[in-house]
C-alpha positions in Angstrom: -20.2 116.5 156.3 -19.8 113.6 154.1 -20.5 110.8 156.2 -20.2 107.9 153.3 -16.7 106.2 153.2 -15.6 105.8 149.6 -11.9 105.0 149.1 -9.9 104.8 145.3 -10.0 101.1 145.5 -13.9 100.9 146.0 -13.9 103.1 143.0 -12.0 101.4 141.5 -14.3 98.1 141.6 -17.5 100.2 140.9 -16.0 100.9 137.7 -14.6 97.4 136.2 -18.4 97.0 137.5 -20.5 99.2 135.3 -17.8 98.8 132.7 -18.5 95.4 132.5 -22.2 95.9 132.4 -21.1 97.8 129.0 -19.4 95.3 127.5 -22.2 92.9 128.1 -25.2 95.2 126.9 -23.0 96.1 123.6 -22.6 91.9 123.4 -25.8 91.5 123.7 -26.6 94.7 120.5 -24.4 93.0 118.5 -26.2 89.2 118.7 -30.0 91.2 118.0 -30.5 91.9 121.1 -33.2 94.8 121.9 -32.7 98.2 121.0 -32.9 99.5 124.5 -29.9 98.1 125.6 -27.9 100.2 123.4 -28.3 103.3 125.4 -27.7 101.3 128.6 -24.4 100.2 126.8 -23.8 103.8 126.5 -24.8 105.2 129.5 -23.2 102.4 131.1 -19.9 103.1 129.3 -19.9 106.9 130.0 -20.3 106.3 133.9 -17.7 103.9 133.9 -15.3 106.2 132.3 -16.2 109.2 135.0 -15.6 106.5 138.1 -12.6 105.7 136.7 -11.4 109.2 136.6 -12.7 109.2 139.9 -11.0 106.6 141.0 -7.7 107.7 139.7 -8.4 111.0 141.2 -8.6 109.0 145.1 -5.6 107.4 144.2 -3.2 110.7 143.2 -4.2 111.8 146.4 -3.6 108.9 148.8 -0.6 108.6 147.5 2.4 110.5 148.9 6.2 109.7 147.9 8.0 112.5 150.2 7.1 113.8 153.6 4.6 116.8 155.2 8.4 118.7 155.0 8.6 118.6 151.8 5.4 119.6 150.9 5.3 122.2 153.1 8.5 123.7 151.7 6.8 123.7 148.2 4.3 125.6 149.1 6.5 128.3 151.0 7.7 128.7 147.8 4.1 129.1 146.2 3.2 131.8 148.8 6.8 133.5 147.9 6.4 133.9 143.9 2.9 134.9 144.7 4.6 138.0 146.6 7.0 138.6 144.1 4.6 138.9 141.3 2.0 140.8 143.0 -0.7 138.3 143.5 -3.6 139.5 146.3 -2.7 137.9 149.9 -4.9 135.1 150.3 -5.2 136.0 154.3 -6.5 139.4 153.8 -9.1 137.7 151.3 -10.0 135.6 154.2 -10.2 138.4 156.6 -13.0 139.8 155.0 -15.2 136.6 154.8 -14.1 134.8 158.8 -17.0 137.3 160.3 -19.3 135.8 158.8 -20.1 132.5 159.8 -23.0 131.6 157.1 -20.9 132.8 154.2 -17.9 130.8 155.0 -20.1 127.6 155.7 -21.4 127.9 152.5 -18.5 128.3 150.8 -16.8 125.2 152.6 -20.3 123.3 151.0 -19.7 125.0 147.9 -15.9 123.4 148.2 -16.8 120.1 148.9 -19.5 119.0 147.0 -20.9 121.1 143.7 -17.9 120.7 141.5 -18.9 117.2 141.0 -22.7 117.6 140.1 -21.8 120.9 138.0 -19.4 119.0 135.8 -21.8 115.9 135.6 -25.0 117.8 134.9 -22.9 119.5 132.1 -22.3 116.3 130.2 -25.6 114.9 130.9 -27.0 118.4 128.8 -24.7 117.5 126.2 -25.3 114.3 125.7 -29.2 114.7 125.8 -29.0 117.9 123.8 -26.1 118.5 122.0 -24.6 114.8 121.0 -22.1 116.2 118.7 -20.4 118.5 121.2 -20.6 115.4 124.3 -17.5 113.2 122.5 -15.4 116.1 122.4 -15.8 117.4 125.9 -16.0 114.1 127.3 -12.4 113.7 125.7 -11.6 116.9 126.8 -12.5 116.1 130.7 -10.2 113.0 130.5 -7.8 114.5 128.7 -7.2 117.6 131.5 -7.9 115.4 134.8 -5.4 112.8 133.9 -2.7 115.5 133.0 -3.5 117.0 136.5 -3.6 113.9 138.3 -0.2 113.0 137.0 1.1 116.7 138.8 -0.3 115.8 141.9 1.8 112.9 142.1 3.9 115.9 143.2 3.1 116.8 146.5 2.0 120.1 147.5 0.5 121.4 151.0 -2.1 124.0 150.6 -2.4 127.3 152.3 -4.2 126.0 155.7 -1.0 123.7 156.0 1.2 126.7 156.0 2.2 128.6 159.5 3.2 131.7 157.9 0.1 132.8 155.8 -1.6 132.9 159.3 -4.6 131.8 157.4 -7.7 129.5 158.9 -8.8 126.0 157.9 -12.1 126.8 157.7 -13.5 123.9 157.1 -11.5 121.9 160.6 -13.3 125.0 162.5 -17.1 124.5 161.6 -16.6 120.3 161.4 -17.3 120.4 157.4 -13.6 119.7 156.4 -13.6 116.8 153.5 -9.9 115.5 154.7 -10.7 114.8 158.7 -11.2 111.3 160.2 -15.9 111.3 159.6 -15.6 113.2 156.3 -15.9 109.7 153.9 -13.4 110.4 151.4 -10.0 109.6 151.3 -8.6 112.5 149.9 -4.3 113.1 150.2 -4.3 116.6 151.7 -1.1 117.3 150.1 -3.0 117.8 146.3 -3.1 121.2 146.2 -1.4 121.6 142.6 -3.4 122.0 140.4 -6.6 122.9 141.2 -9.2 120.3 139.5 -11.8 122.8 140.9 -10.9 125.4 139.1 -10.3 123.9 136.0 -13.3 121.7 136.0 -15.0 125.3 136.7 -13.6 126.8 133.9 -14.4 124.0 130.8 -17.8 123.7 132.5 -18.4 127.5 131.5 -16.4 127.4 128.5 -18.4 124.5 127.2 -21.7 126.6 127.6 -20.3 129.9 126.6 -19.6 128.0 123.0 -22.6 125.7 123.1 -25.6 127.3 123.9 -27.1 130.1 121.8 -29.6 132.3 124.8 -27.9 135.3 126.0 -28.3 134.3 129.3 -25.1 131.8 128.9 -22.9 134.2 129.8 -24.0 134.0 133.3 -22.2 130.9 133.6 -19.2 132.7 133.7 -19.8 133.4 137.1 -19.2 129.6 138.2 -15.2 129.9 137.9 -15.0 133.2 139.5 -17.2 131.8 142.7 -15.2 128.7 142.7 -11.9 130.5 142.5 -13.5 132.2 145.5 -14.1 129.5 147.6 -11.1 126.9 147.2 -8.9 130.3 148.3 -11.0 131.7 151.8 -11.8 128.1 152.8 -7.9 127.8 152.7 -7.3 124.7 150.1 -5.7 126.4 147.3 -3.0 129.3 146.2 -4.1 131.5 143.4 -1.1 129.6 141.4 -3.1 126.6 141.9 -5.7 127.9 139.7 -3.5 129.8 137.7 -2.0 126.0 136.6 -5.3 124.6 136.1 -6.1 127.0 133.6 -2.9 126.7 132.0 -3.2 123.3 131.6 -6.5 123.5 130.2 -5.3 125.5 127.6 -2.3 122.8 126.8 -5.5 120.1 126.9 -7.5 122.0 124.3 -4.4 123.0 122.1 -3.6 119.4 122.2 -6.8 118.0 121.4 -7.4 120.9 118.3 -3.6 119.6 117.1 -4.7 115.9 117.4 -8.2 116.2 115.6 -6.4 116.5 112.2 -4.5 113.4 112.3 -7.5 111.5 113.9 -9.9 112.4 110.8 -6.5 111.3 108.5 -6.3 108.3 110.4 -9.6 107.2 110.3 -9.6 108.4 106.2 -7.1 106.1 105.9 -8.5 102.9 107.5 -11.7 103.8 105.8 -9.8 103.7 102.4 -8.1 99.5 103.1 -10.3 97.8 101.0 -12.0 95.5 102.6 -13.0 91.5 101.2 -15.6 91.8 98.4 -16.4 89.5 95.6 -13.7 90.0 93.4 -11.8 89.2 96.2 -13.8 86.6 97.2 -13.7 84.9 93.7 -9.9 85.4 93.7 -9.5 83.8 97.1 -11.1 80.9 95.8 -9.6 80.5 92.4 -6.0 80.5 94.4 -6.9 78.2 96.9 -8.1 75.9 93.5 -4.9 75.9 92.6 -5.2 79.2 90.1 -7.0 77.8 87.8 -9.7 79.9 86.4 -13.2 79.3 86.1 -13.1 76.4 89.5 -13.8 76.6 92.8 -17.3 77.6 94.4 -18.0 80.9 93.1 -17.1 79.1 89.4 -20.0 76.0 90.2 -22.6 78.2 91.1 -23.5 78.2 87.7 -24.0 74.5 86.0 -25.5 74.3 90.0 -28.1 77.1 88.7 -28.5 75.4 85.4 -29.3 71.9 86.6 -31.6 72.7 88.6 -33.9 75.6 86.4 -33.6 72.2 84.0 -35.3 69.5 86.6 -38.2 72.4 87.3 -38.8 72.2 83.5 -39.1 68.9 83.4 -41.1 68.5 86.4 -43.8 71.4 85.2 -45.9 68.7 82.8 -46.3 66.6 85.5 -47.1 69.3 87.6 -49.9 70.9 85.3 -51.5 67.2 84.3 -53.0 66.8 87.9 -54.8 69.9 87.3 -58.9 69.6 86.5 -59.3 69.3 82.5 -61.8 72.7 83.1 -59.1 74.9 84.0 -57.0 73.9 80.4 -60.2 75.3 78.5 -59.8 78.8 77.0 -62.5 80.8 76.9 -62.9 83.3 74.7 -62.8 87.2 75.9 -66.8 88.7 75.7 -66.4 92.5 75.3 -68.0 94.4 78.1 -72.2 95.0 78.0 -72.6 92.9 74.2 -74.8 89.6 74.9 -73.0 86.2 73.7 -74.4 85.2 70.7 -74.7 81.7 69.5 -72.9 80.3 65.7 -75.1 80.5 62.7 -77.4 83.4 64.0 -76.4 87.1 62.8 -75.6 89.4 65.5 -77.0 92.0 63.5 -80.3 92.9 61.3 -80.5 92.2 57.6 -78.3 94.4 55.5 -76.4 96.1 58.1 -72.5 95.3 58.6 -72.1 92.8 61.1 -69.3 94.6 63.0 -69.0 98.2 63.5 -67.1 100.4 60.8 -63.3 100.1 61.6 -63.0 96.9 62.3 -62.1 93.7 61.4 -65.0 91.0 61.0 -64.9 88.3 63.3 -65.3 84.4 62.2 -68.4 82.6 63.5 -67.7 80.4 66.1 -64.0 82.0 66.5 -63.1 84.1 69.6 -62.7 88.2 68.9 -59.2 89.0 68.3 -58.3 92.6 68.8 -57.0 94.2 66.4 -52.8 94.1 66.6 -53.2 92.5 70.0 -52.9 88.5 70.3 -55.8 86.6 72.0 -55.0 85.8 75.8 -56.4 83.4 77.6 -58.1 83.6 80.8 -56.7 82.9 84.1 -53.1 82.2 85.2 -51.9 80.4 82.2 -47.8 79.1 82.4 -45.4 79.2 79.2 -44.0 75.7 80.8 -46.9 74.0 81.0 -48.3 71.8 77.7 -51.1 70.2 79.4 -52.9 73.8 78.9 -52.5 73.6 75.4 -55.0 72.1 72.7 -53.4 69.2 71.8 -52.5 68.4 67.8 -55.1 67.7 65.9 -58.3 68.5 68.4 -60.0 71.6 68.1 -60.9 74.0 70.8 -65.1 73.3 72.2 -67.2 76.3 70.7 -69.6 77.6 72.8 -72.4 75.3 72.2 -70.0 72.6 73.8 -69.1 74.6 76.8 -72.6 74.7 77.3 -72.8 78.3 77.4 
């Protein structure tokens, strides 16, 4: 059914390569790299985490510390325990489906390939549209899968390898087994307890129901039901394998919720640590200089700035002296809309006041000054530039001398 050989060692190598890409992209972003590298870093990191889970899963399935007889003995104990507590017989359910080959083949395909794409699709959906929920669910997936794989290190045979239950290996009967010699996935047949298929299906259904808001979200509850039906009809898991997966998922959710306040308190304590600021830097500089206050680089910065400013003020007259003399001429402002009148001629007819009522008289040949406002010369004058000021004993040129 599957033609690609993918062992746990190859999965581990792929995980290392993807995580290396994530680390390189994150380092490039810190060194002012392109912004799109941040998305590549996050995607590669999450993909590497999922590949690492798959590598751990295949490794746990390929390592068996006891013989097949010991795994079958545990499977027989589970079978009798189910009969004692009154659970339905798996063989009776399988006998209902065996006369329908298409249904059996569909369930074989469902068991073989559907669990991984559905889980990855759920994570992608959360990452794209519910980023706040993604990190919590991602951590929950890792926690539940890790605990389940630790339990799977204790081998337990599936129902199809137990002679007393009379169940048929449907995957082997229709050439769809993922455990045969030509299937590709190196998964051991003795890792039936708990059922990660059922656990992932329950997790996806819980996430969709609690995150989505549409009324159609309740249809996702059919997914864990169909998954449980598939793993039982194909004789790959007992009922108790699914029950154990549900119990481990509930344990993982409880542990995550209990660790939430501890994580928030730890983050708050880290944020409360005083990081080196200006006060701490000055204190450290003073300590490095022998503990004398006013010493060190921070104290020497004040006199240095004062010396630079004094040098700039001393060099200002030399810079201003090289400018043309026309720049330093102060021209009186002329009122808008009124022509300039030469000195010595009345600006208005005889018998009329020279200025409008309410305004102070202006002396002839002097620039008019607004009442209460200082005269401002035209052009960007500098306060530190003596070349723009008239020297002592030299009057400013009049309008006739200026040529206007």
